[in-house]
C-alpha positions as CSV (number, residue, x, y, z in Angstrom):
1,M,-12.6,-10.4,17.0
2,L,-12.6,-7.2,19.0
3,S,-15.6,-6.2,21.0
4,S,-17.5,-3.0,20.2
5,E,-15.8,-1.3,23.2
6,Q,-12.3,-2.4,22.1
7,A,-13.0,-1.2,18.5
8,E,-14.1,2.2,19.8
9,N,-10.9,2.5,21.8
10,I,-8.9,1.7,18.7
11,I,-10.7,4.3,16.7
12,G,-10.1,6.9,19.4
13,A,-6.6,5.9,20.3
14,E,-4.3,9.0,20.7
15,N,-1.2,7.2,21.9
16,P,1.1,6.9,18.9
17,A,2.8,3.8,20.3
18,V,-0.6,2.1,20.8
19,T,-1.8,3.2,17.4
20,L,1.4,1.9,15.7
21,H,1.0,-1.4,17.5
22,L,-2.6,-1.8,16.4
23,A,-1.6,-0.9,12.8
24,Q,1.2,-3.4,12.8
25,T,-1.0,-6.1,14.2
26,A,-3.6,-5.6,11.5
27,A,-1.0,-5.5,8.7
28,R,0.9,-8.5,10.0
29,S,-2.2,-10.5,10.6
30,L,-3.4,-9.9,7.0
31,I,-0.4,-11.8,5.7
32,G,-0.6,-14.5,8.3
33,L,2.0,-13.3,10.8
34,T,0.6,-14.1,14.3
35,D,1.9,-14.2,17.8
36,E,0.7,-15.1,21.3
37,E,-1.2,-11.9,21.6
38,F,-3.0,-12.1,18.2
39,T,-3.6,-15.8,17.4
40,E,-4.1,-17.6,14.1
41,E,-7.8,-17.8,14.9
42,A,-8.0,-14.0,15.4
43,A,-6.1,-13.4,12.2
44,Q,-8.4,-15.6,10.3
45,N,-11.4,-13.7,11.8
46,L,-9.8,-10.5,10.7
47,V,-9.3,-11.7,7.1
48,Q,-12.9,-12.9,7.0
49,T,-14.1,-9.5,8.2
50,I,-12.0,-7.8,5.5
51,K,-13.4,-10.1,2.8
52,E,-17.0,-9.3,3.9
53,H,-16.6,-5.6,4.4
54,G,-13.5,-4.5,2.5
55,I,-10.0,-3.5,3.4
56,D,-11.3,-0.1,4.5
57,V,-12.2,-1.6,7.9
58,V,-8.5,-1.7,8.8
59,A,-6.8,0.7,6.3
60,D,-7.5,3.8,8.4
61,L,-5.2,2.3,11.1
62,W,-2.3,2.6,8.6
63,E,-2.8,6.2,7.5
64,N,-0.3,7.9,9.7
65,Q,2.3,5.2,10.1
66,P,5.9,5.7,9.0
67,P,6.5,5.0,5.4
68,Y,9.2,2.4,6.0
69,T,7.0,0.2,8.2
70,L,4.7,-2.6,7.0
71,P,1.5,-0.6,7.8
72,G,3.0,2.5,6.2
73,A,3.8,0.6,3.1
74,F,0.3,-1.0,3.0
75,W,-1.3,2.5,3.3
76,R,0.6,3.7,0.2
77,I,-0.4,0.6,-1.7
78,F,-4.0,1.0,-0.5
79,L,-4.1,4.6,-1.8
80,F,-2.7,3.6,-5.2
81,H,-5.1,0.8,-5.5
82,Q,-8.1,2.9,-4.6
83,W,-7.0,5.6,-7.1
84,Y,-6.6,3.0,-9.9
85,Q,-10.0,1.4,-9.1
86,R,-11.7,4.7,-9.1
87,D,-10.0,6.4,-12.0
88,K,-8.8,3.5,-14.1
89,E,-8.8,5.3,-17.5
90,T,-7.0,8.3,-16.1
91,V,-4.3,6.2,-14.4
92,E,-3.8,4.1,-17.5
93,N,-3.5,7.1,-19.7
94,R,-0.9,8.7,-17.4
95,F,0.9,5.4,-17.2
96,A,1.0,5.1,-21.0
97,E,2.4,8.6,-21.3
98,G,5.0,7.9,-18.7
99,I,6.1,4.8,-20.6
100,F,6.3,6.8,-23.8
101,T,8.4,9.4,-22.1
102,L,10.8,6.8,-20.8
103,Q,11.0,5.1,-24.1
104,A,11.8,8.4,-25.8
105,S,14.6,9.0,-23.4
106,G,15.9,5.5,-23.6
107,H,15.1,4.7,-19.9
108,A,12.1,2.4,-20.3
109,G,13.9,-0.9,-19.8
110,A,11.9,-3.6,-18.0
111,V,9.3,-1.0,-17.0
112,E,7.5,-1.7,-20.3
113,K,6.5,-5.1,-19.1
114,L,4.6,-3.8,-16.0
115,N,0.9,-4.3,-16.4
116,L,-1.4,-2.2,-14.2
117,G,-4.3,-4.7,-14.4
118,A,-2.0,-7.6,-13.3
119,L,-0.6,-5.4,-10.5
120,G,-4.2,-4.6,-9.4
121,K,-4.9,-8.3,-9.1
122,E,-1.8,-8.8,-7.0
123,I,-2.9,-6.1,-4.6
124,D,-6.4,-7.6,-4.5
125,A,-4.7,-10.9,-3.4
126,L,-2.7,-9.1,-0.7
127,F,-5.8,-7.3,0.7
128,N,-7.9,-10.4,0.6
129,G,-5.5,-12.2,2.8
130,E,-4.3,-14.6,0.1
131,I,-0.6,-13.9,0.5
132,R,0.6,-15.8,3.6
133,I,4.1,-15.4,5.0
134,S,5.8,-17.3,7.7
135,Q,8.1,-15.6,10.3
136,T,11.2,-16.7,8.2
137,E,9.9,-15.6,4.8
138,W,10.6,-11.9,4.9
139,G,11.4,-10.7,1.4
140,R,8.3,-12.3,-0.2
141,L,6.6,-8.9,-0.4
142,T,9.6,-7.3,-2.0
143,P,8.6,-7.9,-5.6
144,L,5.1,-6.4,-5.1
145,L,6.5,-3.4,-3.3
146,E,9.0,-2.8,-6.0
147,R,6.3,-3.1,-8.7
148,V,4.1,-0.6,-7.1
149,A,7.1,1.7,-6.6
150,V,7.9,1.4,-10.4
151,A,4.2,2.1,-11.3
152,M,4.4,5.3,-9.2
153,W,7.6,6.3,-10.8
154,V,6.2,5.8,-14.3
155,L,3.1,7.8,-13.4
156,A,5.3,10.6,-12.2
157,T,7.2,10.8,-15.5
158,G,4.6,11.9,-18.1
159,A,5.0,15.6,-19.1
160,T,1.2,16.3,-19.1
161,Y,0.6,15.2,-15.6
162,G,3.9,15.3,-13.8
163,N,4.3,14.5,-10.1
164,T,0.9,15.5,-9.0
165,W,-1.4,12.8,-7.6
166,I,-4.6,14.0,-6.0
167,E,-5.3,17.7,-7.0
168,S,-8.0,18.7,-4.5
169,D,-8.0,18.7,-0.8
170,A,-11.7,17.8,-0.9
171,D,-10.9,14.5,-2.7
172,E,-11.7,11.4,-0.6
173,L,-8.1,10.2,-1.3
174,A,-6.5,13.5,-0.3
175,T,-4.0,12.7,2.5
176,E,-0.5,13.8,3.5
177,V,0.8,11.1,1.1
178,T,-1.2,12.2,-2.0
179,R,-1.2,16.0,-1.5
180,R,2.4,16.7,-0.8
181,A,4.9,18.1,-3.3
182,K,6.1,15.6,-5.8
183,A,3.7,13.1,-4.3
184,L,4.1,10.3,-6.9
185,S,7.9,10.3,-7.1
186,T,8.2,10.7,-3.3
187,T,5.9,7.7,-2.7
188,A,7.8,5.7,-5.3
189,E,11.0,6.3,-3.3
190,E,9.3,5.4,-0.1
191,L,8.0,2.1,-1.5
192,K,11.4,1.2,-3.0
193,L,13.0,1.7,0.4
194,A,10.2,-0.3,2.0
195,A,11.0,-3.1,-0.5
196,D,14.7,-2.9,0.4
197,R,13.8,-3.2,4.1
198,D,11.6,-6.1,3.4
199,A,14.3,-7.9,1.5
200,S,16.6,-7.6,4.5
201,G,13.9,-8.6,7.0
202,N,13.6,-5.1,8.5
203,L,10.1,-4.1,7.4
204,F,7.9,-4.4,10.5
């Protein structure tokens, strides 16, 4: 793993290209994509560190990454997962209202089969390093990205709550993603585009 000095340099990195590279390395390593610079052993050490200390140890690297990159998509999944873990009852109530609204308008379709608990377990598996992908398997993350996008879309549909996500700037989950206008539906669109890019091997 990185030395203390290297870790400090990462935290303080101001060069966007360097930060993007570090964010991509952490995201790719989490799913088993290694290279000559970041070996399989280093990736396994990273996963073990995440298992011991939580995904937060690398998630901050993903915060400001473009939405259609792997770390950018992981950041949005991370925020959704944190929100669901913290406010499970609220999120499930919003989701149920969104489903009801879609059913009333005849647009529910397969969305009714989406289960937030099962989706949470999928995300746990991702962030625990249990989803391993080879260099030729791009597209394997596509279904998960699509399911999180659908969940966001449903959550944005209920009349009582609407498109708002995090209401206060003081909230620990308040970021440019969660506090912007139409936060939920915009994030849903970004994750769907990330899924499309993954399906074509262009999410990196």
